[in-house]
C-alpha positions in Angstrom: 0.0 -0.2 -0.1 1.3 3.3 -0.8 2.2 6.5 2.3 -0.5 7.7 3.8 0.7 11.0 2.0 -0.3 14.5 3.5 -3.1 14.9 0.9 -5.0 11.6 2.0 -4.7 12.5 5.3 -6.8 15.8 4.9 -9.0 13.7 2.5 -9.1 11.7 5.4 -9.2 14.3 8.3 -12.2 16.1 5.8 -14.0 12.5 5.3 -14.6 12.7 9.1 -15.6 16.0 9.5 -17.5 16.9 6.1 -17.2 18.9 3.2 -18.1 21.7 5.0 -15.3 21.9 7.4 -13.9 24.9 8.5 -10.1 25.8 9.7 -10.9 25.7 13.6 -12.7 22.5 13.4 -9.5 21.0 11.2 -6.7 22.4 13.3 -8.6 21.1 16.4 -9.2 17.9 15.2 -5.5 17.1 13.8 -4.5 18.2 17.7 -6.9 15.0 18.8 -5.1 12.4 16.3 -3.2 9.5 17.0 -2.6 9.8 14.0 -1.5 13.6 13.2 2.0 14.4 12.6 5.3 16.6 12.1 3.2 17.4 9.0 -0.2 18.8 9.5 1.2 22.4 8.7 0.6 20.3 5.2 -2.6 19.4 6.1 -3.8 23.0 7.0 -2.5 24.1 4.1 -4.6 21.5 1.4 -7.2 22.8 3.5 -7.0 26.6 2.7 -6.4 25.6 -0.8 -9.6 23.5 -1.3 -11.6 26.3 0.8 -10.5 28.8 -2.1 -12.1 26.5 -4.3 -15.1 25.9 -2.4 -15.4 29.3 -1.4 -16.1 30.3 -5.3 -20.1 29.3 -4.2 -22.3 31.4 -2.4 -21.1 33.0 1.0 -24.9 31.7 2.1 -24.8 29.2 5.8 -25.6 26.3 4.9 -28.6 25.1 7.1 -28.3 22.3 9.0 -29.9 20.6 11.7 -29.0 23.3 14.1 -30.0 26.4 11.6 -32.7 24.7 9.2 -36.4 23.2 11.3 -37.8 20.8 9.5 -39.9 22.4 8.2 -39.1 23.2 4.4 -38.9 26.6 2.9 -41.7 27.5 0.1 -40.7 26.9 -3.6 -40.9 31.3 -3.5 -37.7 31.1 -1.3 -35.2 29.2 -3.8 -35.0 29.3 -7.4 -33.9 25.7 -9.0 -32.7 27.8 -12.6 -30.8 29.5 -9.9 -27.4 30.3 -12.0 -25.5 29.0 -8.1 -25.2 25.3 -7.9 -27.2 23.5 -6.1 -25.8 21.3 -3.0 -27.1 18.7 -0.9 -24.9 17.4 2.1 -25.9 13.4 2.9 -24.3 12.1 5.8 -23.6 8.2 4.3 -22.2 7.2 7.5 -24.7 7.5 10.2 -24.9 3.8 12.3 -27.6 2.0 9.9 -28.0 -0.6 7.4 -30.2 2.0 5.3 -27.2 3.4 4.5 -25.6 2.5 1.1 -22.7 3.2 -1.9 -23.1 1.1 -4.8 -19.4 -0.5 -5.7 -19.7 -1.0 -9.8 -18.4 -1.8 -12.7 -17.0 1.7 -14.0 -15.2 1.5 -10.5 -12.5 -0.4 -11.6 -11.6 1.0 -14.5 -11.1 3.7 -12.0 -9.2 1.9 -9.8 -6.9 0.6 -12.7 -7.4 2.8 -15.8 -8.1 6.2 -13.7 -11.0 6.1 -15.7 -12.6 9.6 -14.8 -10.1 10.4 -11.9 -6.7 9.4 -13.0 -5.7 12.8 -13.3 -7.8 14.1 -9.6 -5.9 11.6 -7.9 -5.7 11.0 -4.4 -9.3 10.0 -5.0 -12.1 8.5 -3.4 -14.9 6.1 -5.6 -18.7 5.3 -5.7 -20.9 7.4 -7.7 -24.2 5.7 -6.8 -25.5 6.0 -3.1 -27.5 6.1 -1.2 -27.8 8.7 2.4 -29.9 10.5 4.6 -30.1 14.0 4.4 -27.9 16.4 6.7 -27.2 19.8 6.0 -29.2 21.8 3.5 -26.8 23.7 0.1 -27.5 27.8 0.8 -29.5 27.3 -2.9 -31.2 24.1 -2.4 -34.8 24.6 -3.3 -38.5 22.6 -1.3 -38.0 19.5 -2.5 -35.8 18.1 0.4 -35.3 18.1 4.2 -33.2 17.7 6.6 -33.9 13.3 7.4 -35.5 12.7 4.3 -33.5 9.4 2.8 -32.0 10.1 -0.6 -30.3 8.2 -3.4 -28.7 9.4 -6.5 -25.5 10.0 -8.3 -22.6 12.1 -7.7 -20.1 14.0 -10.6 -18.0 11.9 -12.0 -16.3 15.1 -13.5 -16.4 16.9 -10.1 -12.1 18.3 -9.6 -12.4 17.2 -5.9 -14.0 13.8 -3.9 -16.6 15.9 -2.8 -19.5 13.9 -4.2 -18.0 10.4 -3.8 -19.9 7.9 -1.9 -17.4 5.7 0.0 -16.5 7.9 2.6 -18.4 9.6 6.0 -19.5 12.9 3.7 -20.7 14.0 0.3 -22.0 15.8 -1.5 -24.8 16.1 -4.2 -26.8 18.5 -6.4 -30.1 18.3 -6.2 -30.9 17.5 -9.8 -29.1 14.5 -9.5 -31.3 13.2 -7.0 -34.0 11.2 -5.9 -36.6 10.5 -2.5 -35.8 7.1 -1.3 -39.5 5.4 -2.5 -41.0 4.1 0.6 -41.7 0.8 -1.0 -37.0 -0.1 -1.4 -34.5 0.1 1.9 -32.0 2.3 1.0 -29.5 -0.9 0.0 -31.7 -1.8 -2.8 -31.9 2.4 -4.1 -28.7 2.5 -4.3 -28.0 -0.7 -6.6 -30.1 1.5 -9.4 -29.0 5.1 -9.8 -26.2 4.7 -12.3 -27.6 2.3 -14.1 -31.0 3.8 -14.3 -29.6 7.2 -15.7 -27.7 5.5 -18.1 -30.6 4.3 -19.1 -32.4 7.5 -19.5 -29.4 8.8 -21.6 -29.6 6.1 -23.9 -33.4 6.3 -24.5 -33.9 10.1 -24.8 -31.2 12.0 -24.9 -30.2 12.9 -28.0 -26.6 13.6 -28.1 -25.9 9.9 -27.3 -28.8 8.4 -27.1 -31.8 7.0 -29.2 -33.6 10.3 -29.2 -37.2 9.2 -28.3 -39.6 11.6 -26.6 -39.7 11.7 -22.8 -42.8 11.3 -20.7 -42.1 14.9 -18.7 -42.3 16.2 -22.7 -45.6 16.0 -23.0 -45.1 14.9 -27.1 -46.7 12.1 -28.5 -45.1 9.0 -28.9 -45.0 7.5 -32.0 -42.7 4.8 -32.4 -44.3 2.3 -30.5 -44.4 0.3 -33.5 -40.3 0.3 -33.7 -38.3 -2.4 -32.9 -35.6 -1.6 -30.9 -32.4 -4.7 -30.0 -30.5 -5.1 -27.1 -27.0 -6.2 -27.9 -25.5 -8.0 -24.0 -29.0 -8.4 -23.5 -28.1 -10.1 -20.4 -26.5 -7.0 -18.1 -28.2 -5.5 -15.5 -29.0 -2.3 -17.8 -30.3 -3.9 -20.4 -33.6 -5.3 -18.4 -33.7 -2.0 -17.0 -33.8 -0.3 -20.5 -35.7 -2.9 -21.3 -38.3 -2.3 -18.9 -38.5 1.1 -19.1 -39.0 1.2 -23.3 -41.8 -1.5 -23.0 -43.5 -0.4 -19.5 -43.1 3.0 -19.5 -43.0 3.7 -23.3 -44.5 1.6 -25.0 -42.8 0.2 -27.5 -43.7 -3.0 -28.4 -41.5 -5.0 -30.2 -37.8 -5.1 -28.3 -35.7 -7.8 -29.5 -33.0 -9.2 -27.5 -29.3 -11.1 -27.7 -28.2 -13.2 -24.5 -27.6 -15.8 -23.2 -30.9 -18.3 -23.2 -30.1 -18.6 -19.2 -31.4 -15.1 -19.5 -34.7 -15.7 -21.2 -37.0 -16.1 -18.2 -35.6 -12.9 -16.3 -35.7 -11.0 -20.1 -39.4 -11.6 -21.4 -40.9 -10.6 -17.7 -39.1 -7.0 -18.7 -41.1 -7.2 -21.5 -39.0 -8.4 -24.4 -40.5 -9.7 -27.2 -37.6 -12.4 -28.5 -34.6 -13.8 -26.8 -31.6 -14.6 -29.7 -29.3 -17.1 -28.3 -25.6 -14.5 -28.2 -23.9 -18.2 -28.6 -25.2 -18.6 -32.2 -22.9 -18.0 -34.8 -22.7 -13.8 -36.2 -24.7 -15.3 -39.7 -27.1 -16.3 -37.6 -28.2 -14.0 -34.9 -27.9 -11.4 -37.7 -31.2 -13.9 -39.8 -32.9 -14.8 -36.6 -33.0 -10.3 -35.3 -34.0 -9.3 -38.8 -37.0 -11.7 -38.9 -38.3 -10.3 -35.4 -37.9 -7.0 -36.7 -39.8 -7.3 -39.2 -37.1 -7.2 -42.3 -33.7 -5.0 -42.1 -35.4 -2.1 -43.2 -36.9 -2.1 -39.6 -33.5 -2.4 -37.7 -32.3 2.1 -36.9 -32.1 1.8 -33.0 -29.8 -0.8 -31.5 -28.7 -0.4 -27.6 -25.2 -1.9 -27.4 -24.4 -3.1 -23.2 -21.1 -5.9 -23.9 -19.8 -5.6 -27.0 -16.1 -3.8 -27.4 -16.2 -4.3 -31.7 -19.1 -2.9 -33.3 -19.4 -5.0 -36.6 -21.8 -7.1 -35.5 -24.5 -4.0 -34.8 -23.5 -2.3 -38.0 -24.4 -5.5 -39.9 -28.1 -6.0 -38.4 -29.1 -2.7 -39.3 -31.2 -0.6 -42.6 -28.9 0.4 -44.8 -30.4 3.3 -46.6 -32.0 5.1 -43.4 -30.6 7.4 -40.8 -30.9 4.5 -38.0 -28.7 5.6 -34.3 -26.3 2.1 -32.5 -25.8 4.0 -28.3 -22.9 2.0 -26.5 -21.8 1.2 -23.4 -18.0 0.7 -25.0 -16.2 3.4 -26.7 -17.8 2.9 -30.3 -15.9 4.1 -32.9 -18.5 5.9 -35.2 -16.0 6.3 -38.9 -15.6 2.4 -38.7 -19.9 1.9 -38.4 -20.0 4.9 -41.1 -18.3 2.3 -43.2 -20.7 0.1 -44.2 -23.8 2.2 -42.8 -23.1 5.7 -44.0 -26.3 7.3 -42.1 -25.5 6.1 -39.0 -25.4 7.7 -35.7 -23.1 6.1 -33.2 -22.8 7.2 -29.5 -21.3 6.1 -26.5 -23.3 6.8 -23.5 -21.4 8.1 -20.7 -23.2 8.1 -17.8 -22.7 11.3 -15.9 -26.1 13.3 -14.9 -25.3 16.4 -16.3 -25.1 14.3 -20.3 -29.5 14.0 -19.8 -28.5 17.8 -20.2 -32.6 19.3 -19.2 -34.0 16.2 -19.0 -31.9 15.6 -15.3 -34.5 17.2 -12.9 -37.6 15.6 -14.0 -36.4 12.5 -14.4 -35.4 12.1 -10.8 -38.8 12.9 -9.6 -40.5 10.6 -11.6 -38.4 7.4 -11.5 -39.2 6.9 -7.9 -42.7 6.8 -9.2 -41.6 4.4 -12.0 -40.1 2.1 -8.5 -43.1 2.5 -7.0 -45.1 1.0 -9.7 -42.7 -1.6 -9.9 -41.9 -0.7 -13.2 -37.6 0.1 -12.0 -36.6 -3.1 -9.9 -33.6 -3.0 -7.9 -31.2 -5.5 -8.7 -29.1 -8.4 -6.7 -26.2 -6.9 -4.0 -24.8 -7.8 -1.4 -23.2 -5.8 1.4 -19.8 -5.1 3.7 -20.6 -3.5 6.9 -17.3 -0.8 6.8 -14.7 0.6 4.2 -12.9 -3.3 4.5 -10.6 -2.6 2.0 -10.0 -6.3 1.0 -13.2 -7.1 0.1 -13.7 -3.7 -1.6 -10.8 -4.6 -4.2 -11.7 -8.2 -4.6 -15.4 -6.8 -6.0 -13.7 -4.7 -8.5 -11.0 -7.8 -9.1 -14.0 -10.0 -10.1 -15.4 -7.1 -12.7 -12.2 -6.2 -13.7 -12.3 -10.0 -15.2 -15.7 -9.7 -15.9 -17.5 -12.0 -13.3 -19.1 -10.3 -10.1 -22.1 -9.4 -11.8 -24.0 -8.7 -8.4 -23.1 -5.9 -7.1 -21.7 -5.0 -3.8 -23.3 -2.5 -1.8 -20.6 -0.8 1.2 -22.2 0.4 4.3 -19.2 2.9 5.4 
């Protein structure tokens, strides 16, 4: 293990105090902390530097349990479209099994290859989380109150780990979280944010997705008879995509390619066909085209597993505009060598990529959960920040195994 550097020490101490740390409190904690050493002055310098970044935010005091009653501000007191960043401080280390952080496959890419975090080390993993609102930022709206159970995603593009989950506190934007429905636990809620936000990006955005109108846009949905093909449909993301496409949007023909061991789950989710992924490419192409009523009808594909997208390209209609959304990097130029009218995009999961959909999506999501449309995925739990157990799960992800998610109780 690498030495516990000065910056590591500051991140650790700040985690104990929360992101709203002040220098006086930090100095008091350092002086009382048995792990303090001669580098404490440097720790203070790191803190002062971080505070200068934080102080770019409005200077209005944060609202805490001591400064704000349980009652919420009226809408007139808070404008969601404020030019300021809107913050919530969420405590993620209360003594409770309901405080939960999902460790997901993309976290292994972060650990091993620096995905999202390579130029920001040291950093903290965990972008899919559930917690209890502990403090409200000065510009937060009236949707949330102190003590609410919430779940959502952190901004992996943020320059510091204030929003990451595997620590005592995380700061999240209010357009990236939702109230946890009473029908599920916080552990169950923590399995959903990254996957379901990815599905929303894949379905509803023009830049990254299939460009369907979202339910909250009040536009008529005229695509119910157009087939959607899902490759790598045995994944959790694919099952969620199928449920939303069929049960929210009303798409009548979702054609999935997956191991037949997933057939029962996919049919229950709403898939019309489950085609064996172990068939030859030519056989898969023939069966997909038959299920779609002809090659000319294949214009939208969601690829959850492929690193080489030659199969998707071969499935598309040759002379119609088409869209390919992928969960692994895609070379659009290569796809267009054979399908020049295809727009191919990587669905990069950040809340910012939801664009104007973000707030409406998170407000709508609890209703989908309560209706049984969106369901938590399988998981197991680990209590505490157990380095060995977390790294073991990340190793499983990196090896293409361990699809049962890990939920950590920090």
